[in-house]
C-alpha positions as CSV (number, residue, x, y, z in Angstrom):
1,M,-4.6,-14.5,20.5
2,L,-4.8,-14.2,23.9
3,S,-0.4,-14.5,24.0
4,T,-1.1,-11.4,21.5
5,A,-3.4,-10.1,23.7
6,A,-1.5,-10.5,26.7
7,I,1.7,-9.1,25.5
8,L,-0.1,-6.1,24.3
9,A,-1.4,-5.2,27.4
10,E,1.8,-5.9,29.2
11,T,3.4,-2.4,26.5
12,P,2.9,0.9,27.6
13,P,0.1,2.8,26.3
14,Q,1.8,5.9,24.8
15,L,3.5,3.1,22.7
16,L,0.6,2.7,19.4
17,P,0.2,5.7,19.5
18,A,4.3,6.4,18.9
19,R,4.3,3.7,16.4
20,E,1.2,4.5,13.8
21,L,3.3,8.2,14.3
22,M,5.7,6.7,13.4
23,A,4.7,5.1,10.7
24,F,3.0,7.4,9.2
25,T,5.6,10.1,8.3
26,L,7.7,7.2,7.2
27,A,5.4,5.4,4.7
28,S,4.2,9.4,3.4
29,H,8.1,10.2,3.9
30,I,9.6,6.9,1.5
31,L,7.0,7.8,-1.7
32,L,9.2,11.2,-1.9
33,V,12.8,9.5,-1.7
34,P,12.5,7.5,-4.8
35,F,12.6,11.0,-6.7
36,G,15.5,12.0,-3.5
37,V,17.6,9.6,-4.7
38,A,16.9,8.1,-8.7
39,L,15.2,11.3,-10.4
40,P,18.9,13.0,-10.8
41,F,20.3,10.3,-12.4
42,I,17.6,9.7,-14.6
43,T,17.7,13.6,-15.6
44,V,21.8,13.8,-15.3
45,L,21.3,11.3,-17.8
46,M,19.0,12.8,-20.6
47,H,20.8,16.0,-19.8
48,Y,24.3,13.6,-21.6
49,R,22.3,12.4,-24.8
50,A,20.7,16.1,-25.6
51,L,24.1,17.3,-25.4
52,R,25.8,13.9,-26.7
53,R,23.1,14.5,-29.4
54,N,23.0,17.8,-30.1
55,D,19.1,16.9,-29.1
56,A,16.6,19.5,-28.0
57,V,14.0,17.5,-27.3
58,A,15.9,15.5,-24.7
59,L,17.5,19.3,-23.5
60,K,13.9,20.1,-22.9
61,L,13.0,17.1,-20.7
62,A,16.6,16.9,-18.3
63,R,15.1,20.9,-17.7
64,R,11.6,19.6,-17.0
65,W,12.4,16.7,-14.4
66,S,14.5,19.0,-12.7
67,A,12.3,21.4,-12.0
68,V,9.7,18.2,-10.7
69,M,13.4,17.3,-9.0
70,A,13.0,20.9,-7.2
71,V,10.1,21.0,-5.5
72,Q,10.0,16.8,-5.2
73,F,12.7,18.1,-2.4
74,A,11.2,21.0,-1.2
75,I,8.8,19.4,-0.3
76,G,11.2,16.5,0.9
77,V,13.2,18.6,3.3
78,V,9.5,19.1,5.3
79,T,8.7,15.6,5.9
80,G,12.7,14.3,6.1
81,T,13.3,16.8,8.9
82,V,9.6,15.8,10.6
83,L,11.1,12.3,10.7
84,S,14.3,13.3,12.0
85,F,12.3,15.3,14.8
86,E,10.4,12.2,16.0
87,L,12.9,9.7,16.3
88,G,14.4,11.3,18.6
89,L,10.5,13.1,20.9
90,L,9.1,9.4,19.9
91,W,12.0,7.1,20.7
92,P,14.7,8.8,23.4
93,G,15.8,5.5,24.7
94,M,17.1,4.0,21.8
95,L,19.4,8.1,21.2
96,G,20.2,7.7,24.5
97,R,21.6,5.3,25.0
98,W,22.3,3.4,21.8
99,G,22.9,7.1,20.0
100,D,26.5,6.9,20.4
101,V,27.2,3.9,18.1
102,F,24.5,4.2,15.0
103,G,24.6,7.7,15.1
104,L,27.2,8.6,12.5
105,G,25.2,6.9,10.3
106,F,22.5,10.0,10.5
107,G,25.4,12.0,10.5
108,V,26.8,10.9,7.1
109,E,23.0,11.1,6.1
110,A,23.0,15.1,7.1
111,W,25.4,16.4,5.3
112,A,24.6,14.9,1.8
113,F,21.3,16.5,2.0
114,F,23.1,20.0,2.7
115,L,25.3,18.7,-0.6
116,E,22.4,17.0,-2.4
117,A,20.5,21.1,-1.3
118,V,23.6,22.6,-2.7
119,L,24.2,21.1,-6.1
120,I,20.4,21.1,-6.9
121,A,20.6,24.9,-7.1
122,I,23.6,25.0,-8.5
123,Y,22.2,22.9,-11.0
124,L,18.6,24.5,-11.4
125,Y,20.6,28.1,-11.7
126,G,23.5,26.9,-14.4
127,W,20.3,26.3,-16.7
128,R,20.5,29.4,-18.5
129,R,24.5,30.8,-17.3
130,L,26.4,28.2,-17.9
131,K,28.3,26.6,-21.2
132,P,26.6,22.7,-21.8
133,W,29.2,21.2,-21.0
134,T,30.1,22.8,-17.3
135,H,26.9,23.1,-16.9
136,F,26.6,18.8,-17.0
137,W,29.9,17.6,-15.3
138,L,28.7,20.6,-12.1
139,A,25.3,18.2,-12.1
140,V,27.4,14.8,-12.1
141,P,27.7,14.4,-8.5
142,L,24.3,15.5,-7.3
143,P,22.7,11.4,-7.9
144,L,26.6,10.5,-5.9
145,A,25.3,13.0,-3.2
146,A,22.1,11.4,-3.4
147,L,23.5,7.7,-3.0
148,M,25.5,9.2,0.0
149,G,22.3,9.8,1.7
150,A,21.1,6.7,1.3
151,F,23.9,5.7,2.6
152,G,23.2,7.0,5.4
153,I,20.2,6.5,6.3
154,I,20.6,2.7,5.7
155,A,23.6,2.2,8.2
156,A,21.1,3.0,10.7
157,N,19.0,1.5,9.5
158,S,20.9,-2.6,8.6
159,W,22.0,-1.5,12.0
160,M,19.2,-1.1,13.6
161,N,18.3,-5.0,12.4
162,T,22.0,-6.7,13.1
163,P,23.7,-4.2,15.7
164,Q,27.7,-4.7,16.1
165,G,30.4,-2.7,17.1
166,F,30.0,-2.4,20.8
167,R,31.2,-4.3,23.6
168,L,28.4,-3.7,27.4
169,D,29.6,-2.7,30.1
170,A,28.6,-4.5,33.6
171,R,25.7,-1.5,33.3
172,G,24.6,-2.9,30.1
173,N,25.6,0.1,28.2
174,P,27.9,0.6,24.9
175,V,31.3,1.3,25.5
176,D,34.3,0.4,22.7
177,V,32.3,1.4,19.9
178,N,33.8,0.8,16.7
179,V,32.8,3.4,14.2
180,R,33.5,0.5,10.9
181,Q,31.8,-2.2,12.3
182,A,28.9,-0.8,13.6
183,I,27.9,0.6,9.4
184,F,29.6,-2.0,8.3
185,T,26.7,-4.8,9.5
186,P,26.2,-8.1,7.9
187,M,23.1,-6.7,6.4
188,F,24.6,-3.3,5.4
189,G,25.3,-4.5,1.9
190,P,22.3,-6.6,1.2
191,E,20.4,-3.3,2.4
192,Y,21.6,-1.3,1.0
193,W,21.7,-2.8,-2.7
194,H,18.7,-3.7,-2.3
195,F,16.9,-0.6,-1.4
196,V,19.0,2.4,-4.1
197,V,17.9,-0.4,-7.2
198,A,14.5,-0.2,-6.1
199,M,14.8,4.0,-5.8
200,F,16.0,3.5,-9.5
201,L,14.3,1.4,-10.3
202,T,10.1,2.8,-9.3
203,A,11.6,6.0,-10.2
204,G,12.4,4.5,-13.7
205,Y,9.2,3.5,-13.9
206,V,6.9,6.0,-12.5
207,V,8.4,8.9,-14.5
208,A,8.1,6.8,-17.8
209,G,4.8,6.4,-16.2
210,V,3.3,9.5,-16.7
211,Y,5.1,9.6,-20.9
212,A,2.9,6.7,-21.0
213,V,-0.3,7.6,-19.6
214,G,0.4,10.4,-23.2
215,W,1.4,7.5,-25.6
216,L,-2.3,5.8,-24.9
217,R,-4.4,9.6,-25.0
218,G,-2.6,9.7,-28.5
219,R,0.5,11.9,-28.2
220,R,2.5,10.3,-29.9
221,D,5.9,12.5,-30.6
222,R,9.1,11.8,-29.9
223,Y,8.8,13.9,-27.3
224,H,6.2,11.5,-25.0
225,R,8.3,8.2,-27.4
226,L,12.0,9.5,-25.7
227,G,10.6,10.6,-22.5
228,F,9.1,6.7,-22.1
229,T,12.1,5.1,-23.3
230,L,15.2,6.5,-21.2
231,P,13.9,6.1,-17.4
232,F,11.9,2.9,-18.9
233,T,15.6,1.4,-20.5
234,V,16.7,1.4,-17.1
235,A,14.2,0.6,-14.6
236,A,13.6,-2.5,-17.4
237,I,17.7,-3.7,-17.6
238,L,17.4,-3.4,-13.3
239,T,14.4,-5.2,-13.1
240,P,16.6,-8.7,-13.0
241,V,19.1,-7.2,-10.9
242,Q,16.5,-6.7,-8.7
243,F,15.0,-10.2,-9.0
244,M,18.4,-11.0,-8.1
245,L,19.7,-9.2,-4.4
246,G,15.5,-9.6,-3.2
247,D,16.7,-13.2,-2.9
248,S,20.1,-12.6,-1.7
249,A,18.5,-10.3,0.8
250,A,15.9,-12.0,2.3
251,R,18.2,-15.7,2.4
252,S,20.4,-12.3,4.3
253,V,18.4,-12.9,7.1
254,F,17.4,-16.1,7.3
255,H,20.8,-16.3,8.4
256,K,20.4,-13.1,10.2
257,Q,17.5,-12.9,11.4
258,P,16.3,-16.2,11.3
259,I,13.1,-15.3,13.7
260,K,12.0,-12.5,11.8
261,F,12.6,-14.6,8.5
262,A,10.3,-17.4,10.1
263,A,8.0,-14.0,10.1
264,M,8.0,-13.8,6.5
265,E,6.9,-17.0,5.7
266,I,4.7,-17.5,8.5
267,V,6.6,-20.8,9.6
268,W,5.3,-21.5,13.3
269,K,7.8,-24.2,13.8
270,T,11.4,-24.8,12.7
271,D,11.9,-28.4,10.7
272,T,13.0,-29.2,7.7
273,H,11.4,-29.2,4.1
274,V,9.3,-26.4,4.9
275,P,7.0,-25.8,2.9
276,E,6.3,-21.6,0.9
277,Y,3.2,-20.7,1.5
278,I,1.9,-18.0,-1.0
279,F,-0.2,-15.7,0.9
280,G,-1.9,-17.5,3.2
281,R,-2.8,-16.1,7.0
282,L,-0.9,-17.4,10.7
283,N,-3.3,-18.9,12.9
284,S,-2.6,-18.5,17.1
285,D,-2.5,-22.2,17.2
286,G,0.4,-22.3,14.4
287,T,-2.3,-23.6,11.3
288,I,-2.4,-21.9,8.3
289,S,-5.5,-20.8,6.2
290,G,-5.7,-20.1,2.3
291,G,-3.2,-19.5,0.3
292,I,-1.5,-21.5,-2.4
293,K,1.2,-24.0,-0.5
294,I,4.5,-25.1,-2.7
295,P,5.9,-28.6,-1.0
296,Q,9.5,-27.9,0.7
297,L,9.9,-24.6,-1.9
298,D,10.9,-22.7,1.6
299,S,14.0,-24.7,2.3
300,I,15.2,-24.9,-0.9
301,L,14.6,-20.8,-1.2
302,A,16.6,-20.4,2.5
303,G,20.1,-23.0,1.6
304,F,19.3,-24.3,-2.2
305,K,18.1,-27.8,-0.9
306,P,15.0,-29.8,1.2
307,S,16.6,-30.8,4.3
308,T,17.4,-27.5,5.1
309,Q,16.4,-26.2,8.3
310,V,14.1,-23.6,8.8
311,T,13.8,-21.0,12.5
312,G,9.7,-21.2,12.9
313,L,8.3,-19.0,15.3
314,T,8.3,-21.5,18.0
315,S,12.0,-21.5,18.9
316,V,11.7,-18.4,21.3
317,P,9.3,-17.3,23.8
318,A,6.2,-15.2,23.0
319,A,7.7,-12.3,23.6
320,D,10.9,-12.6,22.0
321,R,8.6,-12.6,18.3
322,P,6.5,-10.8,16.1
323,T,2.2,-12.0,17.6
324,T,0.1,-13.4,15.0
325,V,-0.9,-10.4,13.6
326,Q,1.9,-9.1,12.5
327,A,3.7,-12.0,11.6
328,N,0.6,-12.1,8.8
329,I,1.7,-8.1,7.8
330,V,4.8,-8.8,7.1
331,H,4.1,-12.3,5.1
332,W,1.5,-10.5,2.7
333,A,4.3,-7.3,2.1
334,F,7.3,-9.8,1.7
335,D,4.9,-11.8,-1.1
336,I,3.4,-8.3,-2.8
337,M,6.7,-7.3,-3.2
338,A,7.4,-10.7,-4.7
339,T,4.1,-11.0,-7.1
340,V,4.9,-7.8,-7.9
341,G,8.8,-7.9,-9.2
342,S,7.8,-10.6,-10.7
343,L,5.4,-9.5,-12.7
344,L,7.4,-6.7,-13.5
345,I,9.7,-9.4,-14.9
346,L,7.2,-10.4,-17.2
347,L,7.0,-6.3,-18.0
348,A,10.4,-6.1,-19.2
349,L,11.3,-9.1,-20.5
350,W,8.2,-7.6,-23.3
351,Y,10.0,-4.9,-24.1
352,A,13.2,-6.3,-25.0
353,W,12.0,-9.0,-26.9
354,S,10.4,-6.2,-28.9
355,W,13.2,-4.2,-28.4
356,L,15.6,-6.3,-30.0
357,R,13.2,-7.8,-32.5
358,H,12.2,-4.7,-34.0
359,R,14.2,-1.4,-32.9
360,D,11.2,-0.8,-31.5
361,L,8.4,0.2,-28.9
362,P,5.9,-3.0,-28.7
363,R,2.3,-2.3,-30.4
364,S,-0.3,-2.9,-28.2
365,R,-1.7,-0.4,-25.9
366,W,-2.0,-3.7,-23.0
367,F,1.8,-2.7,-22.5
368,F,1.8,0.8,-22.0
369,R,-1.4,0.2,-19.4
370,C,1.1,-2.5,-18.2
371,A,3.5,0.4,-18.0
372,A,1.5,2.9,-16.9
373,V,0.2,1.4,-13.7
374,A,3.9,0.1,-12.8
375,G,4.6,3.1,-11.4
376,A,1.9,2.6,-8.5
377,A,2.9,-0.6,-8.7
378,C,6.3,0.0,-7.6
379,L,5.8,2.4,-5.5
380,I,3.6,0.1,-3.2
381,T,6.3,-2.7,-3.2
382,V,9.3,0.0,-1.7
383,E,5.6,0.5,0.9
384,C,5.6,-3.6,1.9
385,G,9.7,-3.6,2.3
386,W,10.0,-0.9,4.4
387,I,6.6,-2.8,6.4
388,T,8.8,-6.1,5.8
389,T,12.0,-4.6,7.3
390,E,10.2,-2.9,10.3
391,V,7.5,-4.9,11.0
392,G,9.2,-8.4,10.4
393,R,12.4,-6.5,13.5
394,Q,9.3,-6.7,16.4
395,P,9.4,-6.7,19.1
396,W,12.7,-5.3,19.4
397,I,14.2,-1.2,18.1
398,V,17.5,-2.7,18.2
399,Y,17.7,-6.5,17.5
400,N,17.8,-8.4,20.4
401,H,18.9,-5.8,22.9
402,M,16.9,-3.5,23.3
403,R,12.6,-3.5,22.4
404,V,10.8,-0.6,21.5
405,S,8.7,-0.3,24.5
406,E,11.7,0.4,26.1
407,A,12.7,3.3,23.5
408,V,9.4,4.9,23.4
409,T,9.0,8.1,25.1
410,D,7.0,8.7,28.5
411,T,4.3,11.3,26.3
412,R,0.7,10.9,27.2
413,A,-1.2,8.2,24.5
414,G,-3.5,11.5,24.5
415,T,-1.0,13.9,23.3
416,L,0.4,11.4,21.1
417,W,-3.4,10.6,19.3
418,A,-3.7,14.6,18.1
419,M,-0.2,14.6,16.6
420,L,-1.4,12.1,14.4
421,G,-4.1,13.7,13.8
422,I,-2.8,16.8,13.4
423,V,0.2,15.5,11.1
424,I,-2.0,13.6,9.4
425,I,-3.7,17.1,8.3
426,V,-0.3,18.8,7.5
427,Y,1.1,16.3,4.7
428,V,-2.4,16.2,3.6
429,A,-2.0,19.5,2.2
430,V,1.9,18.6,1.6
431,F,1.2,16.5,-0.8
432,G,-1.7,18.0,-1.9
433,S,-0.2,21.6,-2.9
434,F,2.9,19.0,-4.1
435,L,0.6,17.7,-6.9
436,A,-1.1,20.8,-7.9
437,I,2.2,22.7,-8.4
438,V,3.4,19.4,-10.0
439,L,0.3,20.2,-11.9
440,K,0.6,23.5,-12.7
441,M,3.9,23.3,-13.7
442,R,2.5,20.9,-16.8
443,T,-0.2,23.0,-17.8
444,R,2.4,25.9,-18.4
445,W,4.7,23.3,-20.3
446,R,2.0,21.4,-22.3
447,I,0.5,25.5,-23.4
448,A,4.3,26.5,-24.4
449,D,4.1,23.6,-26.9
450,E,1.7,24.0,-28.2
451,G,3.3,27.3,-29.4
452,S,-0.7,28.9,-28.5
453,A,0.6,33.1,-28.5
454,A,-2.6,34.3,-27.1
455,A,-1.6,32.0,-24.1
456,R,2.1,32.3,-23.7
457,A,1.3,36.6,-23.0
458,V,-0.8,35.4,-20.2
459,L,1.2,32.5,-18.1
460,H,5.3,33.7,-20.1
461,P,6.5,29.3,-19.6
462,E,9.9,28.8,-20.1
463,T,11.1,32.3,-21.6
464,D,14.3,31.5,-22.2
465,T,15.8,28.3,-23.4
466,P,18.8,26.4,-21.9
467,Y,22.3,28.1,-21.9
468,G,20.2,31.3,-23.9
469,P,21.0,34.2,-23.1
470,R,18.8,35.7,-20.9
471,S,16.5,38.8,-22.2
472,K,16.5,37.3,-26.1
473,P,12.3,35.5,-26.7
474,E,12.5,32.0,-26.9
475,P,13.0,31.0,-31.1
476,T,9.9,30.0,-32.4
477,A,11.2,28.0,-35.5
478,A,11.0,23.6,-34.5
479,G,14.7,21.7,-34.4
480,A,16.0,24.2,-32.5
481,A,19.0,23.5,-30.7
482,P,20.0,22.7,-27.5
483,G,22.4,25.6,-28.0
484,G,20.5,28.4,-28.3
485,G,16.9,26.9,-28.7
486,A,13.9,24.3,-27.5
487,D,12.9,22.2,-30.3
488,R,8.4,22.3,-30.7
489,T,6.2,19.1,-30.3
490,S,3.2,19.6,-29.9
491,D,0.9,17.9,-27.0
492,G,4.3,17.7,-26.0
493,A,4.0,17.5,-21.5
494,S,2.1,14.7,-19.9
């Protein structure tokens, strides 16, 4: 504790508010990222099913998901732009010195952002104006643009974790930049695929969870069944894949960032036959309180044998490693992530067992309760993943090259605290507006599905059907084909 206090006493006063401001905006923005990265793919997949099988219900779902995707993208523009400004305003020391080395990743992300905006606009515009298959093929690049944006961001972040692709001159400034090496760092592959699959898995469980809630409330129609089944199947297939990718990423951290790994596993001294602690708390004297201790498991997980040597936190000076508090934060975030992942595997196996045996969804209400909670649990793990990545790298903003305290702005601490308060107020308003818009859309869709003529005259929900003439009123017959009508299912919207 004394060493932690001494380290904090030597840091600039503006460091804490700058970190809190960046942490809050990043934690808020990342809640939208799974939908920006993965919802386009899930929507296009449902769209393909609709056209391939001439399925009006699937077409209705795809169209409605595309509307949610557009609203989410607009909110993401706000939160993402704030992050971009903060990166330069709060950490000028990093961008001023290292921007020429790793800045290309942000450039790729910016191009992907503009491309995605154009493609979303075309996709929304095309519902009533393009031929069905032409509309679909114009939407196919949309998920690829989302993946390209993730590529740029992860390239920049993985460079901060394992910087390479440059040489330092006599003054310590980077020269002779090799762009390819700066992008494809040792942590890029493990971090990128772990991140992308996490986004797809999270979006799948969140979308399926909406329809699971509707199912629990008695809406057992085909609309809710299909709205649940497709995204949940995508997420269930990816769950065991993500578990293996997470294990591989942790092992890459063990080899490339041993001190971060020591924080993740709260290993105090370098040793072999290191036990695994599930939760627990690291004390300042190196002892561990609480938690579940499994002998030798940490060494086995790291190197597949008990004799594997695991580097401890004390192998480097206190100023070059996470503090005890930071190590505990990283450890708990990592363990929460692993625990939720394990539980999701059980849920995916439950789903697979029922489908293989009965070709049907599980009938237990507990399954749908768990499915409804799974989306929120995944959002928590996304937050935990970034906490592990960023806090575990402390005190470095560029691993082993620049400390966070060296990169921070000279702006007064009081000003930064005031900015944090303003940003919190603005973000509450922005996310509140997002929620209100989505709930309003849900109400309109439910009214449309219930077919109340009086209410439809007031709200005019979905007056034009996908691919139908704009001047032609929506047909009222049930089971209309996707080329000219929409399927009528009672209680259609969740």
